[in-house]
C-alpha positions as CSV (number, residue, x, y, z in Angstrom):
1,X,33.7,-1.1,112.9
2,X,34.6,-3.1,109.7
3,X,34.6,-1.5,106.4
4,X,32.8,-3.0,103.5
5,X,36.1,-4.1,102.0
6,X,37.1,-6.0,105.2
7,X,33.7,-7.6,105.3
8,X,34.0,-8.7,101.7
9,X,37.5,-10.0,102.2
10,X,36.3,-12.1,105.2
11,X,33.4,-13.3,103.2
12,X,35.6,-14.3,100.4
13,X,38.0,-16.1,102.6
14,X,35.2,-18.0,104.5
15,X,33.6,-18.9,101.2
16,X,36.9,-20.1,99.6
17,X,37.7,-22.2,102.7
18,X,34.2,-23.8,102.6
19,X,34.5,-24.3,98.8
20,X,37.9,-26.0,99.1
21,X,36.6,-28.3,101.8
22,X,33.6,-29.2,99.6
23,X,35.6,-30.2,96.5
24,X,34.6,-34.0,95.9
25,X,38.1,-34.8,94.5
26,X,41.3,-34.9,96.4
27,X,42.7,-31.3,96.2
28,X,46.4,-30.8,96.7
29,X,48.0,-27.3,96.9
30,X,51.8,-27.1,96.8
31,X,54.4,-24.3,96.9
32,X,56.7,-23.8,93.9
33,X,59.0,-26.6,95.1
34,X,56.1,-29.1,95.0
35,X,55.9,-29.3,98.8
36,X,52.4,-29.8,100.1
37,X,50.9,-26.8,101.8
38,X,47.1,-27.7,101.8
39,X,44.9,-30.7,101.2
40,X,41.1,-31.0,101.6
41,X,39.1,-33.6,103.4
42,X,38.5,-35.7,100.2
43,X,42.4,-36.1,100.0
44,X,42.4,-37.4,103.5
45,X,39.6,-39.9,102.6
46,X,41.2,-41.1,99.3
47,X,44.8,-41.2,100.3
48,X,44.5,-42.0,104.1
49,X,47.1,-39.4,105.1
50,X,46.2,-36.7,107.7
51,X,46.9,-33.2,106.8
52,X,49.7,-33.1,109.3
53,X,51.4,-36.2,107.7
54,X,51.7,-34.6,104.3
55,X,52.3,-30.9,105.2
56,X,55.7,-29.8,103.9
57,X,56.3,-33.2,102.1
58,X,57.1,-33.4,98.4
59,X,54.2,-34.7,96.3
60,X,56.5,-37.6,95.2
61,X,55.1,-39.5,98.2
62,X,51.8,-39.7,96.5
63,X,53.0,-41.2,93.2
64,X,52.9,-45.0,92.7
65,X,55.8,-44.6,90.2
66,X,58.4,-42.0,91.1
67,X,59.3,-41.7,87.4
68,X,55.8,-40.1,87.0
69,X,56.7,-37.5,89.6
70,X,59.9,-36.6,87.7
71,X,58.1,-36.6,84.3
72,X,55.2,-34.4,85.5
73,X,57.8,-32.1,87.0
74,X,59.5,-31.7,83.7
75,X,56.4,-31.2,81.7
76,X,53.9,-29.5,83.9
77,X,55.0,-28.6,87.4
78,X,58.0,-26.4,87.0
79,X,58.5,-22.6,87.2
80,X,58.8,-22.2,83.4
81,X,55.6,-24.0,82.6
82,X,52.5,-22.4,81.4
83,X,50.7,-25.7,80.9
84,X,47.1,-25.5,81.9
85,X,46.0,-28.8,80.4
86,X,42.8,-30.3,81.4
87,X,43.8,-33.7,82.7
88,X,46.0,-36.7,82.7
89,X,45.9,-40.2,84.2
90,X,48.4,-42.1,86.3
91,X,48.6,-44.2,89.4
92,X,48.9,-42.9,93.0
93,X,49.7,-44.6,96.2
94,X,47.7,-44.5,99.4
95,X,49.2,-44.4,102.9
96,X,48.5,-48.1,103.1
97,X,50.5,-48.8,100.0
98,X,47.6,-49.4,97.6
99,X,48.1,-48.2,94.1
100,X,45.1,-46.8,92.4
101,X,44.2,-45.2,89.1
102,X,43.4,-41.5,89.0
103,X,42.6,-38.6,86.7
104,X,44.4,-35.4,87.7
105,X,43.6,-31.9,86.6
106,X,46.6,-29.7,87.4
107,X,47.3,-26.0,87.3
108,X,50.2,-23.6,87.8
109,X,49.4,-21.0,90.5
110,X,50.8,-17.6,89.6
111,X,50.8,-14.3,91.6
112,X,49.8,-10.9,90.3
113,X,53.2,-10.4,88.8
114,X,53.0,-13.7,86.8
115,X,55.5,-15.5,89.0
116,X,54.9,-19.2,89.7
117,X,54.1,-19.5,93.4
118,X,52.7,-23.1,93.5
119,X,50.6,-25.7,91.9
120,X,47.1,-27.1,92.4
121,X,46.1,-30.6,91.6
122,X,42.5,-32.1,91.7
123,X,42.7,-35.9,91.8
124,X,39.7,-38.0,90.9
125,X,39.9,-41.7,92.2
126,X,39.1,-43.9,89.3
127,X,38.9,-47.2,91.2
128,X,35.1,-47.4,91.1
129,X,35.2,-47.0,87.3
130,X,37.9,-49.6,87.0
131,X,35.8,-52.1,89.0
132,X,32.8,-51.5,86.8
133,X,34.9,-52.2,83.7
134,X,34.4,-48.7,82.4
135,X,37.2,-47.0,80.5
136,X,39.1,-44.7,82.8
137,X,39.1,-41.8,80.3
138,X,36.0,-40.0,79.2
139,X,37.8,-38.5,76.2
140,X,36.4,-35.1,76.8
141,X,38.6,-32.3,75.9
142,X,39.0,-29.4,78.2
143,X,41.3,-26.4,78.5
144,X,42.0,-23.6,80.9
145,X,41.2,-20.2,79.4
146,X,42.8,-17.2,80.9
147,X,40.9,-13.9,80.4
148,X,44.0,-11.8,80.7
149,X,43.3,-10.8,84.3
150,X,43.4,-13.0,87.4
151,X,40.3,-14.9,86.6
152,X,39.8,-17.8,84.3
153,X,37.5,-20.7,83.7
154,X,37.5,-24.2,82.5
155,X,36.2,-24.7,79.0
156,X,34.8,-28.2,78.2
C-alpha cells in the first residue's frame, strides 16, 4: 500500500510531466555542460528535431550564429552565473536550416545545495510577429524572484 508521501510524489511527477508537455513554447532542459537532456513537444514542432536527435547534443546546434552560443555561455549559462533575467532575443536554426527570430527566457537550475546542475530555456518563435510587421520585443520587463527557498515566481 502506498503512503500519502508516495502518492503525492507520483501526483507531482505526473503533473509536472503533463505541465512540461503542455508548455506552448519550445522548452529545452540541459545539464551543466549545456547538453540537452529534455525537450517538449513544442520544441519538436518548432525546431523539427526529434527528441532522440537532440538528446546529449550541445545547444550550439540550435543557434543560427555560433557566436551567440558562446556569448550566452559567458553571460548566462555557466556555473558561476546567477542571472535570472527575463528574456533575450536572437536567431535559432531549425533542422531544415531555416533561421528564425525568437525570444528566450532562460534560467539556471540549481540543486538544494545551490550547485548549478543545468539550465532551462523557453523559446518563443517570433516568425508570426515578424510576418505581421510587429516589433519582436514587447518591452515588458520581468525578473525572476527567489523567495529564499526552492520556490520562486516570475514577476512582470
